[in-house]
C-alpha positions as CSV (number, residue, x, y, z in Angstrom):
1,M,94.0,51.2,87.5
2,D,90.9,51.5,84.9
3,K,91.8,52.2,81.5
4,T,90.2,55.3,79.8
5,T,87.2,54.3,77.9
6,I,85.9,56.2,74.4
7,L,82.8,55.9,72.6
8,W,83.4,56.7,69.0
9,A,80.3,57.0,66.8
10,D,80.6,57.2,63.3
11,D,78.7,55.9,60.3
12,E,82.1,55.3,58.6
13,I,83.5,53.8,61.6
14,D,85.4,50.9,59.8
15,L,87.6,53.4,57.9
16,L,88.7,54.6,61.4
17,K,90.0,51.5,62.3
18,P,93.8,52.5,61.9
19,H,93.3,55.8,64.3
20,I,91.6,53.3,67.0
21,M,94.4,50.6,66.8
22,F,96.6,53.6,67.5
23,L,94.9,54.7,70.8
24,E,94.3,50.8,71.7
25,Q,98.2,51.1,71.5
26,K,98.6,54.0,73.4
27,G,96.3,52.5,76.5
28,Y,92.5,53.7,76.0
29,E,89.6,51.2,75.3
30,V,87.6,52.1,72.5
31,I,83.9,51.4,71.8
32,T,82.6,51.6,68.4
33,A,79.0,52.9,67.1
34,N,77.4,53.2,63.6
35,S,75.0,55.4,64.6
36,G,73.5,58.7,67.0
37,S,71.1,56.1,68.2
38,D,73.4,53.5,68.7
39,A,75.9,56.1,70.8
40,I,72.9,57.0,73.2
41,D,72.1,53.7,73.9
42,L,75.5,52.9,74.6
43,V,75.8,56.1,76.9
44,H,72.8,54.9,78.8
45,D,74.3,51.5,79.5
46,R,77.8,51.9,80.3
47,H,80.2,54.3,81.6
48,F,82.2,56.4,79.2
49,D,85.1,58.9,80.0
50,I,84.7,60.7,76.8
51,V,82.7,60.5,73.4
52,F,83.8,61.3,70.2
53,L,80.6,61.7,67.6
54,D,80.5,62.3,64.2
55,E,78.2,65.6,63.1
56,Q,77.0,64.0,59.9
57,M,75.1,60.3,60.4
58,P,72.0,58.8,58.8
59,G,68.9,59.2,61.1
60,I,69.7,60.6,64.5
61,S,72.6,62.9,64.0
62,G,75.4,63.8,65.9
63,I,74.1,67.1,66.7
64,E,70.8,65.7,67.9
65,A,72.5,62.9,69.8
66,L,75.0,65.3,71.6
67,E,71.9,67.0,73.1
68,V,70.7,63.8,74.2
69,I,73.6,62.8,75.9
70,K,74.3,66.4,77.2
71,R,70.7,66.9,79.1
72,D,71.3,63.4,80.4
73,Y,75.2,63.2,81.3
74,P,75.9,67.2,81.3
75,N,79.6,66.7,82.9
76,L,80.5,63.9,80.0
77,P,82.9,65.6,77.9
78,V,81.9,65.4,74.0
79,V,84.1,66.1,71.1
80,M,82.2,66.8,67.6
81,I,84.0,65.9,64.6
82,T,82.8,67.2,61.0
83,K,83.7,67.9,57.9
84,S,81.6,71.1,57.5
85,E,83.2,74.0,58.6
86,E,80.3,75.9,58.2
87,E,79.6,78.2,61.0
88,R,76.1,77.4,62.1
89,I,76.9,74.0,62.6
90,M,80.0,75.2,64.7
91,E,77.6,77.3,66.6
92,D,74.9,74.6,67.1
93,A,77.7,72.3,68.6
94,I,79.5,75.1,70.9
95,G,76.2,76.6,71.9
96,S,75.5,72.7,73.5
97,N,78.6,72.5,75.5
98,I,81.2,70.4,73.7
99,A,84.5,69.6,74.8
100,D,86.5,70.1,71.6
101,Y,85.5,70.7,67.8
102,L,87.6,68.8,65.2
103,I,87.5,69.0,61.3
104,K,87.8,65.7,59.0
105,P,90.3,64.6,58.3
106,V,91.5,64.0,61.7
107,N,94.6,62.3,62.2
108,P,95.9,60.1,65.5
109,N,97.8,62.7,67.1
110,Q,94.7,65.4,66.8
111,I,92.5,62.6,68.7
112,L,95.3,62.2,71.1
113,L,95.5,65.8,71.6
114,S,92.1,66.1,72.3
115,L,92.1,63.3,74.9
116,K,95.0,64.8,76.9
117,R,93.3,68.3,76.7
118,N,90.1,66.8,77.8
119,L,91.0,64.3,80.0
120,E,94.3,65.1,81.3
121,N,94.4,68.5,81.7
122,R,93.8,68.9,85.3
123,K,96.4,66.1,85.8
124,L,99.2,68.5,83.3
125,R,98.3,71.6,84.5
126,D,98.8,70.4,88.1
127,E,102.1,69.1,87.3
128,K,103.0,72.2,85.7
129,S,101.8,74.2,88.4
130,S,103.6,72.6,90.8
131,M,107.1,72.8,88.8
132,G,106.8,75.7,88.4
133,Y,106.2,77.1,91.7
134,Q,109.0,74.6,92.9
135,Q,111.6,76.2,90.5
136,E,110.5,79.6,92.0
137,F,110.4,78.7,95.7
138,R,114.0,79.8,96.3
139,K,113.8,83.0,94.5
140,I,111.1,83.7,96.9
141,S,112.8,82.6,99.7
142,M,115.7,84.7,99.1
143,D,113.5,87.9,98.1
144,I,111.7,87.4,101.6
145,N,115.3,87.5,103.5
146,N,116.5,90.2,101.1
147,N,115.5,93.6,103.5
148,L,112.8,94.3,101.2
149,G,111.5,97.8,100.9
150,F,107.6,98.8,101.0
151,A,107.2,98.5,97.0
152,E,109.1,95.1,97.0
153,W,106.8,93.5,99.8
154,V,103.5,94.4,97.5
155,E,105.4,92.4,94.8
156,V,106.1,89.6,96.7
157,F,102.9,89.0,98.3
158,K,101.5,89.7,94.9
159,N,103.4,86.9,93.8
160,L,102.6,84.5,96.5
161,V,98.9,85.0,96.1
162,R,99.3,84.1,92.2
163,W,100.7,80.8,93.4
164,E,98.0,80.2,96.0
165,L,95.3,80.9,93.2
166,E,97.3,78.8,90.7
167,L,97.5,75.9,93.7
168,Q,94.5,76.0,95.0
169,K,92.8,73.3,92.9
170,S,95.8,70.9,92.8
171,T,95.6,67.5,94.4
172,D,99.1,67.8,95.5
173,E,98.8,68.7,99.3
174,G,102.5,68.8,99.9
175,I,103.3,71.5,97.5
176,K,100.4,73.5,99.0
177,Q,101.9,72.9,102.3
178,I,105.3,74.1,101.3
179,L,103.7,77.3,100.0
180,A,101.5,77.9,103.1
181,D,104.7,77.4,105.1
182,Q,106.6,79.8,102.6
183,K,103.6,82.5,103.1
184,Q,103.4,81.9,107.1
185,E,107.7,82.8,107.4
186,A,106.9,85.8,104.6
187,D,104.3,87.0,107.0
188,T,106.4,87.0,110.2
189,I,109.3,88.6,108.6
190,F,106.8,91.1,106.9
191,T,105.3,91.9,110.6
192,R,108.9,92.7,111.6
193,F,109.2,95.2,108.8
194,V,106.3,97.2,109.5
195,E,106.6,97.2,113.3
196,R,110.7,98.8,112.2
197,N,109.0,101.7,109.5
198,Y,105.3,102.7,110.3
199,I,106.0,105.1,112.8
200,D,108.7,106.9,110.4
201,W,105.9,106.3,107.5
202,I,103.0,108.2,109.8
203,Q,105.7,110.9,110.9
204,G,106.9,111.2,107.3
205,R,110.2,110.8,108.3
206,A,110.9,108.1,105.2
207,D,109.4,107.4,101.9
208,K,106.0,106.0,102.6
209,P,104.1,103.5,100.5
210,V,100.1,105.0,99.4
211,M,98.1,104.6,102.4
212,S,95.0,104.5,104.0
213,H,95.1,108.6,104.7
214,T,96.2,109.2,101.3
215,L,94.5,106.3,98.8
216,V,92.1,109.4,97.7
217,R,94.7,111.9,96.9
218,D,97.0,109.4,94.8
219,K,94.2,107.3,93.2
220,L,91.3,108.9,93.0
221,I,92.1,112.6,92.7
222,P,94.2,112.4,89.5
223,L,91.0,110.4,87.8
224,I,88.8,113.3,88.6
225,D,90.6,115.9,86.1
226,D,91.5,113.3,83.8
227,S,87.7,112.1,83.2
228,D,84.6,113.6,81.6
229,K,82.1,111.1,83.3
230,P,81.2,110.0,86.7
231,I,83.6,108.3,88.2
232,F,82.6,105.6,90.9
233,F,84.7,104.5,93.7
234,I,83.7,101.6,95.4
235,V,84.9,100.3,98.6
236,I,84.3,96.2,99.2
237,D,84.8,96.2,103.3
238,N,87.2,93.9,104.5
239,L,88.3,92.7,101.0
240,R,91.5,90.7,101.0
241,Y,93.7,90.8,98.1
242,D,93.3,87.2,97.1
243,Q,89.6,87.5,96.9
244,W,89.9,90.3,94.6
245,K,91.8,88.2,92.1
246,S,89.1,85.6,92.5
247,I,86.2,88.2,91.3
248,L,88.4,90.1,88.8
249,P,88.0,87.4,85.7
250,I,84.1,88.0,86.3
251,I,84.7,92.1,86.3
252,E,87.0,91.6,83.2
253,N,83.7,90.4,80.9
254,Y,82.5,94.0,81.2
255,F,85.9,96.0,82.0
256,R,89.8,95.9,81.1
257,V,92.1,96.7,83.8
258,E,94.2,99.9,83.8
259,S,95.9,99.4,86.9
260,D,95.8,96.6,89.5
261,D,98.0,97.2,92.6
262,A,98.2,96.7,96.4
263,Y,98.1,99.7,99.2
264,Y,98.8,99.7,102.9
265,S,96.1,99.9,105.5
266,I,96.7,102.0,108.4
267,L,97.1,100.6,111.7
268,P,94.6,99.3,113.5
269,T,93.4,97.6,110.4
270,T,89.8,97.9,111.3
271,T,86.9,100.0,109.7
272,Q,86.6,102.5,112.4
273,Y,90.1,103.7,111.7
274,A,91.3,102.6,108.1
275,R,87.9,103.9,106.5
276,N,87.4,107.0,108.2
277,A,91.1,107.6,107.5
278,L,90.2,106.7,103.6
279,F,87.2,108.9,103.3
280,A,88.9,111.6,105.3
281,G,92.4,111.9,104.0
282,L,93.3,112.4,107.4
283,M,94.5,110.2,110.3
284,P,92.2,109.3,113.0
285,L,93.8,111.5,115.4
286,E,93.6,114.4,112.6
287,I,89.7,113.4,112.3
288,R,89.2,113.8,116.1
289,R,90.6,117.3,116.2
290,R,89.6,119.0,112.9
291,Y,86.2,117.3,112.9
292,P,85.1,116.2,116.5
293,K,81.7,116.2,115.9
294,W,82.3,113.4,113.4
295,W,84.5,111.2,115.4
296,V,83.2,108.7,117.6
297,D,86.0,107.2,120.1
298,E,85.8,103.7,120.4
299,E,84.4,103.1,123.9
300,D,81.6,105.8,123.1
301,E,78.1,104.7,122.2
302,G,77.0,104.4,118.5
303,T,78.5,103.8,115.2
304,K,81.8,104.4,114.6
305,N,81.3,105.3,110.8
306,Q,78.5,107.3,110.3
307,F,80.1,110.2,108.8
308,E,82.0,109.3,105.9
309,G,79.9,110.8,103.3
310,E,80.5,114.1,105.2
311,L,84.3,113.4,105.6
312,F,84.7,112.6,102.1
313,G,82.9,115.7,100.7
314,E,85.4,117.5,102.7
315,Q,88.6,115.7,101.6
316,L,87.7,116.9,98.0
317,K,86.9,120.2,98.7
318,R,90.7,120.3,100.2
319,F,92.1,119.3,97.1
320,G,90.1,121.9,95.1
321,K,87.3,119.6,93.8
322,N,83.9,121.6,94.5
323,I,81.9,118.8,92.6
324,K,78.6,117.4,92.7
325,Y,79.5,113.8,94.7
326,S,77.3,111.2,96.6
327,Y,78.1,108.6,99.4
328,N,76.1,105.5,99.7
329,K,76.5,102.4,102.0
330,V,74.8,98.9,101.5
331,L,74.4,97.1,104.6
332,N,71.8,94.6,103.1
333,L,70.1,92.7,100.1
334,Q,67.4,95.2,100.0
335,A,69.8,98.3,100.3
336,G,71.5,96.6,97.4
337,K,68.6,96.6,95.1
338,K,67.4,100.0,96.0
339,L,70.6,101.7,95.2
340,Y,70.9,99.6,92.0
341,E,67.4,101.1,90.9
342,Q,68.8,104.4,91.6
343,M,72.0,104.2,89.4
344,P,70.8,106.3,86.6
345,N,70.2,109.0,89.3
346,L,74.1,108.8,90.0
347,M,74.9,109.7,86.5
348,Q,74.6,113.3,87.3
349,N,77.4,113.0,89.9
350,K,81.0,113.7,89.4
351,V,82.2,111.2,91.8
352,N,80.1,108.5,93.1
353,A,81.4,106.6,96.4
354,I,79.9,103.4,97.1
355,V,80.6,101.1,100.2
356,Y,79.8,97.2,100.3
357,N,79.5,95.9,103.7
358,F,79.2,92.1,102.3
359,V,82.6,91.0,103.2
360,D,82.8,92.1,106.5
361,M,79.5,90.6,107.4
362,L,80.7,87.3,106.0
363,S,83.7,87.3,108.1
364,H,82.0,88.0,111.4
365,A,79.4,85.6,110.9
366,R,81.8,83.0,109.9
367,T,83.3,83.5,113.7
368,E,79.8,83.4,115.2
369,M,77.6,81.1,113.0
370,E,78.7,77.4,112.8
371,I,77.3,76.7,109.1
372,I,79.1,79.8,107.9
373,R,82.4,78.2,109.4
374,E,81.9,74.9,107.3
375,L,81.3,76.6,104.6
376,A,84.1,78.9,104.8
377,E,86.7,76.4,106.6
378,D,89.9,77.6,104.9
379,E,91.0,80.2,102.9
380,Q,90.3,78.5,99.5
381,A,87.1,77.9,100.7
382,Y,86.6,81.8,102.0
383,R,87.2,82.8,98.8
384,S,85.0,80.6,97.0
385,L,82.1,81.7,99.3
386,M,82.8,85.5,98.3
387,Y,83.1,84.5,94.8
388,S,79.5,82.8,94.6
389,W,78.0,85.8,96.4
390,F,79.7,88.1,94.2
391,E,78.6,86.6,91.1
392,H,75.1,86.8,92.1
393,S,75.3,89.9,93.8
394,S,73.6,93.6,93.3
395,L,77.2,95.1,93.2
396,L,78.0,93.1,90.2
397,D,74.6,94.5,88.6
398,M,75.9,97.5,89.6
399,M,78.9,97.6,87.7
400,R,77.4,96.2,84.9
401,F,75.3,99.2,84.2
402,I,78.7,101.5,85.2
403,A,80.3,99.3,81.9
404,E,77.0,100.3,80.0
405,K,77.6,103.9,80.8
406,H,81.0,103.7,79.8
407,C,82.2,105.4,83.3
408,D,85.7,104.2,85.0
409,M,85.6,102.7,88.3
410,I,88.0,102.3,91.5
411,I,87.9,99.1,93.4
412,T,89.2,98.9,96.7
413,T,89.1,98.0,100.4
414,D,89.8,99.5,103.6
415,H,91.7,96.4,105.5
416,G,91.9,92.8,105.1
417,S,91.6,90.0,107.5
418,T,94.1,87.1,108.4
419,Y,93.5,83.7,109.6
420,V,94.3,83.5,113.0
421,K,96.0,80.1,114.8
422,N,98.2,81.3,117.7
423,P,97.0,82.6,120.9
424,V,98.6,85.4,122.8
425,K,98.1,86.1,126.4
426,I,97.3,90.0,127.3
427,L,96.0,91.1,130.9
428,G,94.0,94.1,131.0
429,D,91.2,96.0,133.0
430,R,87.4,96.0,131.9
431,E,87.9,99.3,129.8
432,V,90.1,97.2,127.4
433,N,88.9,96.9,123.8
434,T,87.3,93.8,122.6
435,N,89.1,92.9,119.1
436,L,91.4,90.4,119.0
437,R,94.1,91.7,116.9
438,Y,94.7,95.0,118.8
439,K,94.4,96.6,122.4
440,Y,94.6,99.3,123.6
441,G,94.1,100.5,127.6
442,K,96.5,102.0,130.3
443,N,96.9,98.8,132.3
444,L,97.8,96.4,129.6
445,K,100.1,93.3,130.6
446,Y,101.8,91.6,127.6
447,N,105.2,90.3,126.7
448,P,106.5,92.9,124.7
449,K,108.5,90.6,122.2
450,E,105.2,89.1,121.0
451,V,103.7,92.5,120.2
452,F,104.2,95.7,118.4
453,E,103.9,98.3,120.8
454,V,103.3,102.0,121.0
455,K,103.1,103.6,124.1
456,D,102.3,107.2,122.4
457,P,99.6,106.5,120.6
458,E,100.0,110.2,119.0
459,K,103.1,109.3,117.4
460,I,101.2,107.4,115.1
461,F,98.0,109.6,115.2
462,L,95.7,107.3,116.9
463,P,93.5,108.8,119.5
464,K,94.4,108.2,123.5
465,V,91.5,107.9,125.9
466,N,94.1,109.1,128.7
467,L,97.9,110.2,129.6
468,S,98.7,106.1,129.5
469,T,97.2,104.7,126.8
470,T,99.2,102.2,125.0
471,Y,98.2,100.3,121.6
472,V,99.4,96.6,121.3
473,F,99.4,94.9,117.8
474,S,99.4,91.2,117.4
475,G,101.5,89.9,113.8
476,A,100.6,86.9,111.3
477,G,98.5,84.5,112.7
478,D,98.3,85.3,116.2
479,F,95.3,86.7,118.7
480,F,94.9,88.2,121.8
481,A,93.5,85.5,124.9
482,Y,92.8,86.6,128.4
483,P,94.2,83.9,131.0
484,N,90.7,84.0,132.0
485,N,88.9,81.2,130.7
486,Y,91.8,80.4,128.4
487,N,91.0,77.1,126.9
488,Y,87.5,78.2,125.8
489,Y,88.5,81.7,124.2
490,V,91.2,80.3,122.4
491,S,89.2,77.2,120.9
492,Y,86.2,79.4,119.7
493,Y,88.7,81.7,118.2
494,R,91.6,79.7,116.6
495,N,91.1,79.5,112.9
496,T,88.9,82.4,112.5
497,F,89.4,85.5,110.1
498,Q,90.3,88.1,112.2
499,H,91.4,92.1,111.4
500,G,93.0,94.7,113.3
501,G,96.7,93.8,113.2
502,I,99.6,93.5,111.0
503,S,99.9,90.8,108.5
504,M,100.3,90.7,104.6
505,N,96.7,89.8,104.2
506,E,95.4,92.8,106.4
507,I,97.5,95.5,105.1
508,L,98.4,94.6,101.8
509,I,94.8,95.2,100.1
510,P,93.6,95.8,96.7
511,V,93.6,99.2,94.8
512,A,92.3,98.7,90.8
513,H,91.2,101.4,88.0
514,L,89.0,99.7,85.7
515,K,87.7,101.0,82.4
516,A,84.6,99.8,80.4
517,K,85.1,97.5,77.6
């Protein structure tokens, strides 16, 4: 393996020979320069892993040399060394994107620490992360198999996501595979947990978690009473918890997190059911009975979520909140820009609901477009693509505006999505719906051991088209496939992100309360 090569530029370099000998004994190669101009020439002539620059040198100063080096080699780490503690000099150096800043006199251990921090940081971080997960692996495994309740499952899931994000940049593929296997095991057990408890939750026969139809009641309504400023209720469609944690550091530049949790989506984990339930504060069957003109059955023509604003208003009234509110849905770039321009007008309302559809569109585009599939080939890349969009989105512009006005936000979603790998055969007539993670119909044929079946949909407050309608939901990483043209169908949809069924990534979804800094 090649030695790490250091360039050290100082007009009194001879006085630093003990330091240089110390580094050479540690296995580093040190090339020296007596001036800023020599340092620039050397950087152009050969490869260096890191540069130490004295700030005060005759001729071209360290600051001037730094500007040239960073212009030509922006990724080369440069450590500035200076006698001065003047704030102006520190600001000039830091503004030029230095890797570190040391005050003279420096001792060899300071130099060594700076080298490790800048050159071995990733390796040390990888080792620490891998060791940390290995130490926690057994505890997580015991938790998964310990008959958890709904709140405990949220904590296990959040912990798995934390390790997923911690290890995503690791080069240790072995430890990442162990984590993936453990998450898959957790997903399988979680699916069984939901199957055992879901009907009791919906029927009110047992304690239940916060769910789609109780989210506004449990999370938003109390905030309306406590705040004297407008509240922004932002629903990012199809936002997974890991994606939320990925974009949170950007948001934390403007907001502090009051609470960061996960709640349970209802089944099916799709926009038509879960988001209508969220805005109505009612289960789908209740919406259909109480507001028939605002519910569109799945087999009917037309948009299935076109009355969310009206349902939201009715829910607010049921809780005695006769307040001024707005509802806006953003489906494309132009709509986002237009809504951002209208943000000052929203300050007249007590509550402003904003639905952003980008992530859901990204999920569908990834299935249908080869280029998006390549850009988001796995869960880490999917997070990265979402992060890149958010960083340059009108949604972030809106959040900055909200922060400037010192308003509170609740950020949430209607459901998540899961990476599917395993086909499950199902047979049905032509009226069966097209979703890959759940099916409903009157003549479905399937293996009951491979699905969560609900033969009486009204038990879980879902509409039924006829007396013999059955709903079936796939779990973990499964997806439904028809025997006809089976191989083509499976190869097309395997390794895509889908939603509608039971998995941690679909059901355990983010809800956070944020206050402007």
